N, C-alpha and C positions, 0 to 999 in steps of 0.2 A: 695203061696207066703206068706212070713211072715209079721208081722206088721211093720209098720214104726216107727222108734224111733227117731224122730227129735226133738231137743231141742229148745225151743222158748227164744230167746235171748233178753233182753233189749238193748236200745242203750248204756248204760253204760257198759253192759257186753261185747257187741261186741267191743267197743272202747277199753276196757282193753285187752282183747284178741288179738286184732289187734296190739296193743302198744308193747305187749310182742313179738308177732310174729315178729314184725319188729326190736326190740331193745334187746330182751332176750339174754343173754350170754350163756345159756345151751342150747344145740341142741336138747335134748330129749324134754325139757319143751316147745320149739318153735314148734315142731312137734304135740305135744299132743294139744296145744292151736290152732293150723292149723286144726288138725281133727275134734276139736269141731266146728270151723267156718264153715268148710265143711258140717258137719253133719247138721248144722243149715239151710244151703241152701237146704237140703232137699236130698242130695246125699245117697246112700245107703253106708252101712257098708264095703261091699265088695270093692266098688270103692274107697272108702276113704283109706281103708286098702293097696289097690295097689298104691297109691299115697304117702303115708307116710311110707310105709315099714313094714306094721303090718297084722296080720290076722284079720279077721272081728270080732273074738271073743275078740280079744285085743282091738278092736275100741270101741266095745260095753262096756267093762270094764272100760275104760278111761272116756267114756261118762257117764257111772253110777256114777264113783267117782267124776266126774264134778257136776253131779246133786245134790250128798249128801254133798259135801264139798266145791263147788266153785272152784275158780281158784288155790287156795292153794292146792287142791287135785291132781293137776295136777303135781306137785314136786315130785322128788323122795324123798322117805322118809328116814332118817338118817339109818345108818346101812346096807343099800344095796349095792352091788357091792363089787369089790375085795378090801380087806384090803390093805394098803400101807405096803411096806416090811420095810421101815424106817419110823421113826418119826422125824420130823425136830427138835423139841424141845429136843429129847432125844439124837439124834445122831449127833447134828450138829457139837460139838467139835472133834469126831472122824472123821468127813469126812473133816473137814479142815486140821486135822493133816495128813490124807492119801494123800490129794491132795499137801500140801507143801511138803512132803517127795517124792513125785513121780510127780513133775511138768511136766517133759517130757514124761511120760508113764501114761496117763490118765487111760488106760485100767487095770494097775496095782492098781491104786489108786481105781478104782471101784471094783476089786477084794477084796480088803481089806475092 
């Protein structure tokens, strides 16, 4: 059996993670806070992974990142994920014109 990787959290750290878990707007960030709290209770990475929907390797990676960077390390770094197909700043005028021209047919406005 492997070693236990249980973080020791102070009361302020625990309170901060609990607050984000209850009031955070980003689902992935809440899940990561939840996994840190469960690991601090002494659960195994496999059990925590089954609860939050990650593999045990990912659980350990997020725990390592939390230990190195704190709660900010649990946020998704910029540049990750799918890039937007349109940018609101650049395409807002064209979108408004397309919708005005095809008010009754939104599917045609989307195609434009």
